[in-house]
C-alpha positions as CSV (number, residue, x, y, z in Angstrom):
1,M,-3.8,3.0,11.6
2,Y,-7.3,3.3,10.3
3,S,-9.3,6.4,11.0
4,F,-11.8,4.5,13.1
5,Q,-9.3,2.8,15.5
6,K,-8.6,5.9,17.7
7,H,-12.3,6.8,17.6
8,Y,-13.3,3.4,18.9
9,S,-10.6,3.1,21.5
10,E,-11.2,6.5,23.0
11,I,-14.9,6.9,22.9
12,L,-17.1,4.2,21.2
13,S,-16.0,0.7,22.1
14,T,-16.9,1.3,25.8
15,Y,-20.5,2.0,24.8
16,Y,-20.8,0.1,21.5
17,T,-22.9,-2.9,22.6
18,R,-25.1,-0.7,24.7
19,I,-25.9,1.9,22.1
20,Y,-26.6,-0.7,19.4
21,G,-29.3,-2.1,21.6
22,G,-27.6,-4.6,23.9
23,L,-26.2,-8.1,23.4
24,S,-29.4,-10.1,23.7
25,E,-31.3,-8.0,21.2
26,N,-28.5,-8.2,18.7
27,L,-28.0,-11.9,19.1
28,A,-31.7,-12.4,18.4
29,K,-31.5,-10.2,15.3
30,A,-28.4,-12.1,14.0
31,R,-30.1,-15.4,14.6
32,R,-33.1,-14.2,12.5
33,R,-30.8,-12.9,9.8
34,L,-28.9,-16.2,9.6
35,S,-32.1,-18.2,9.4
36,S,-33.4,-16.0,6.6
37,C,-30.3,-16.9,4.7
38,G,-31.1,-20.6,5.0
39,L,-28.2,-21.3,7.5
40,E,-29.0,-24.2,9.7
41,S,-27.3,-26.3,12.4
42,V,-24.1,-28.0,11.4
43,E,-23.8,-31.7,11.8
44,P,-21.5,-32.8,13.2
45,A,-20.7,-29.7,15.2
46,G,-17.4,-28.1,14.3
47,S,-17.3,-29.7,10.8
48,R,-17.8,-26.4,8.9
49,Y,-15.8,-23.2,9.2
50,A,-16.8,-19.6,9.3
51,A,-15.1,-16.2,9.6
52,D,-16.7,-13.1,11.1
53,L,-14.8,-10.1,9.9
54,G,-15.2,-7.1,12.2
55,A,-16.7,-9.4,14.8
56,G,-16.9,-6.7,17.6
57,S,-18.5,-8.1,20.7
58,G,-19.9,-11.1,19.0
59,F,-23.3,-10.2,17.6
60,F,-22.8,-12.8,14.7
61,S,-19.9,-14.9,16.0
62,I,-21.9,-16.3,18.9
63,P,-25.0,-17.4,16.8
64,L,-22.7,-18.9,14.2
65,A,-20.9,-21.0,16.9
66,E,-24.3,-21.9,18.4
67,L,-25.2,-23.4,15.0
68,G,-22.1,-25.6,15.2
69,Y,-19.6,-23.6,13.1
70,S,-16.0,-23.3,14.1
71,V,-15.7,-19.5,14.0
72,L,-12.7,-17.3,13.3
73,A,-13.6,-13.9,14.8
74,M,-11.4,-11.0,13.6
75,D,-11.4,-7.4,14.8
76,L,-9.0,-4.6,15.6
77,D,-10.6,-3.3,18.8
78,E,-9.2,-5.0,21.8
79,A,-11.9,-4.0,24.2
80,L,-14.7,-5.4,22.0
81,L,-12.7,-8.6,21.5
82,D,-12.4,-8.9,25.3
83,E,-16.1,-8.5,25.5
84,L,-16.6,-11.2,22.9
85,A,-14.3,-13.6,24.8
86,T,-16.5,-13.1,27.9
87,N,-19.7,-13.5,25.9
88,A,-18.5,-16.6,24.0
89,G,-17.9,-18.8,27.0
90,S,-16.9,-22.3,25.8
91,L,-18.2,-21.8,22.2
92,S,-15.9,-22.7,19.4
93,I,-14.7,-19.2,18.5
94,E,-11.0,-18.4,17.7
95,I,-10.6,-14.7,18.5
96,V,-7.9,-12.8,16.5
97,K,-6.9,-9.2,16.8
98,D,-5.9,-8.2,13.3
99,D,-6.8,-6.3,10.2
100,I,-9.5,-8.1,8.3
101,L,-7.4,-7.6,5.2
102,N,-5.1,-10.3,6.7
103,I,-7.8,-13.0,6.7
104,A,-5.6,-15.3,4.6
105,A,-3.0,-15.5,7.4
106,H,-5.5,-16.9,9.8
107,S,-7.8,-19.1,7.7
108,H,-6.1,-22.5,7.8
109,Q,-8.6,-24.2,5.6
110,P,-11.2,-23.2,3.0
111,L,-14.0,-21.4,4.8
112,D,-17.6,-22.4,4.2
113,L,-19.0,-19.1,5.3
114,I,-17.6,-15.5,5.6
115,L,-19.5,-12.7,7.2
116,C,-18.7,-9.0,7.2
117,M,-21.7,-7.4,8.9
118,T,-23.0,-4.2,10.5
119,D,-21.0,-1.5,8.6
120,T,-17.5,-3.0,8.7
121,L,-16.9,-2.6,5.0
122,A,-17.2,1.1,5.3
123,H,-14.2,1.2,7.8
124,L,-11.8,0.4,4.9
125,E,-10.0,3.4,3.5
126,S,-10.5,3.2,-0.2
127,E,-12.4,1.4,-3.0
128,Q,-9.2,-0.4,-3.8
129,Q,-9.0,-1.8,-0.3
130,L,-12.6,-2.9,-0.6
131,M,-11.8,-4.7,-3.9
132,D,-8.8,-6.3,-2.2
133,L,-10.9,-7.6,0.6
134,L,-13.6,-9.0,-1.6
135,S,-11.0,-10.8,-3.7
136,M,-9.4,-12.3,-0.6
137,V,-12.8,-13.4,0.7
138,Y,-13.5,-15.1,-2.6
139,E,-10.1,-16.9,-2.6
140,N,-10.6,-18.1,1.0
141,L,-14.0,-19.6,0.5
142,S,-14.7,-23.2,-0.3
143,D,-16.1,-24.1,-3.7
144,D,-19.7,-23.9,-2.3
145,G,-18.9,-21.2,0.2
146,Q,-21.1,-18.2,0.9
147,F,-20.4,-14.5,1.7
148,L,-22.9,-12.5,3.8
149,V,-22.3,-8.8,4.0
150,S,-24.2,-5.7,5.1
151,F,-23.5,-2.0,4.9
152,R,-25.4,1.3,5.2
153,D,-26.2,2.6,1.7
154,Q,-25.1,6.2,1.5
155,S,-26.2,6.9,-2.0
156,N,-28.4,9.8,-0.9
157,E,-26.6,12.7,0.8
158,L,-28.0,14.0,4.0
159,K,-28.2,17.8,4.2
160,G,-28.9,20.4,6.7
161,T,-30.3,19.3,10.1
162,D,-30.9,15.8,8.6
163,R,-27.1,15.3,9.2
164,F,-27.8,15.2,12.9
165,I,-29.0,11.7,13.8
166,P,-30.2,10.8,17.3
167,F,-28.7,7.4,17.9
168,Y,-29.4,6.3,21.5
169,S,-30.6,7.6,24.8
170,D,-31.3,6.3,28.3
171,R,-31.3,8.0,31.8
172,D,-27.5,8.4,31.8
173,L,-26.3,8.1,28.2
174,I,-27.2,10.1,25.1
175,A,-25.6,9.4,21.8
176,T,-25.9,11.6,18.7
177,T,-24.2,11.2,15.3
178,F,-23.4,13.9,12.9
179,V,-22.4,13.1,9.2
180,D,-20.8,15.2,6.5
181,F,-20.6,13.9,3.0
182,S,-18.0,14.0,0.2
183,D,-18.2,12.0,-3.0
184,S,-16.0,9.1,-1.7
185,H,-16.3,9.3,2.1
186,V,-18.6,10.2,5.0
187,E,-17.1,12.1,8.0
188,V,-18.8,10.7,11.1
189,T,-18.8,12.5,14.4
190,D,-20.2,10.7,17.5
191,I,-21.2,12.9,20.4
192,L,-21.8,11.1,23.7
193,Y,-23.2,12.7,26.9
194,T,-22.8,10.6,30.1
195,T,-23.9,11.5,33.6
196,Q,-23.7,10.3,37.1
197,D,-25.1,11.6,40.4
198,D,-23.0,14.3,41.8
199,T,-22.5,15.0,45.5
200,D,-25.0,17.9,45.5
201,Q,-27.7,15.4,44.2
202,H,-27.7,17.0,40.7
203,N,-26.7,15.2,37.6
204,R,-23.6,16.4,35.9
205,W,-23.2,15.7,32.2
206,N,-19.9,15.1,30.5
207,M,-19.6,15.3,26.7
208,Y,-17.2,13.3,24.6
209,A,-16.9,13.8,20.8
210,S,-14.7,12.2,18.2
211,S,-14.7,11.9,14.4
212,Y,-13.6,9.4,11.8
213,R,-14.0,8.8,8.1
214,K,-16.0,6.0,6.5
215,L,-16.2,4.9,2.9
216,R,-19.3,6.2,1.2
217,M,-21.1,2.9,0.4
218,R,-23.4,2.6,-2.6
219,T,-25.2,-0.7,-3.2
220,G,-24.6,-0.5,-7.0
221,T,-20.9,0.0,-6.6
222,V,-20.6,-2.9,-4.1
223,L,-22.5,-5.2,-6.3
224,A,-20.2,-4.4,-9.3
225,L,-17.1,-5.0,-7.1
226,L,-18.5,-8.3,-5.9
227,Q,-19.2,-9.4,-9.5
228,S,-15.6,-8.4,-10.5
229,A,-14.3,-10.5,-7.6
230,G,-16.2,-13.5,-9.0
231,F,-19.3,-13.6,-6.8
232,R,-22.9,-14.0,-7.9
233,K,-25.7,-12.5,-5.8
234,V,-28.2,-14.8,-4.2
235,T,-30.3,-12.4,-2.3
236,E,-30.5,-8.7,-1.6
237,Q,-32.5,-7.2,1.2
238,S,-32.9,-3.7,2.6
239,E,-33.9,-2.8,6.1
240,R,-33.8,0.6,7.7
241,G,-31.2,1.9,5.3
242,M,-29.0,-1.2,5.6
243,T,-28.3,-3.4,2.6
244,F,-27.9,-7.1,3.2
245,L,-26.3,-9.3,0.5
246,Q,-25.9,-13.0,0.3
247,C,-23.4,-14.1,-2.3
248,K,-21.9,-17.4,-3.6
249,K,-19.1,-18.3,-5.9
């Protein structure tokens, strides 16, 4: 079991879509990102194939299917996949609960597009697993296929109080993240406070805290691994600490 699985199932998946800004906002962001990469509507619909690795509740799977792709959506979190199924409606999305390292077992034809967005790459346990995934992605793409990937660049270590990151807040939910760095990994602790009206008409807050390890991602390292896997970089963008790469064979 990966470090993140227990963390997600016990604390994060229930609030994931909400603390990341809600479904509508993230669908809009994903549509803009796909458009900026030159991805347009597929004609005829369903004639091109895409995989969304670490699909979660569907931030990218849904816009891809709206463009006309037949989408394979993979994730390990059952609650998020249930949310995706509800969000997807009748769109052409095959939902698979499995490790993204098993992509070859579920891609029944060469894929025209593979995505691994948000910070999914960092959920792998080692640089070797990262290299294995990139090689499998390359092998499962069609000859003119593309790979879109994003991750939070952790080249610069946060120290002191900078390690406490206010993540989200509304009237009855507060989410704060604490990070602790080693050379190869980042220890992430999410602290969530939730409240509901008590019988005495005062709010009672409950705290939930859980930790997991992520790979410490560095853009230069990822680019070198992509090149080793056979990819060539097409575009590189940075936005609010996130690196976005568009690659081709």
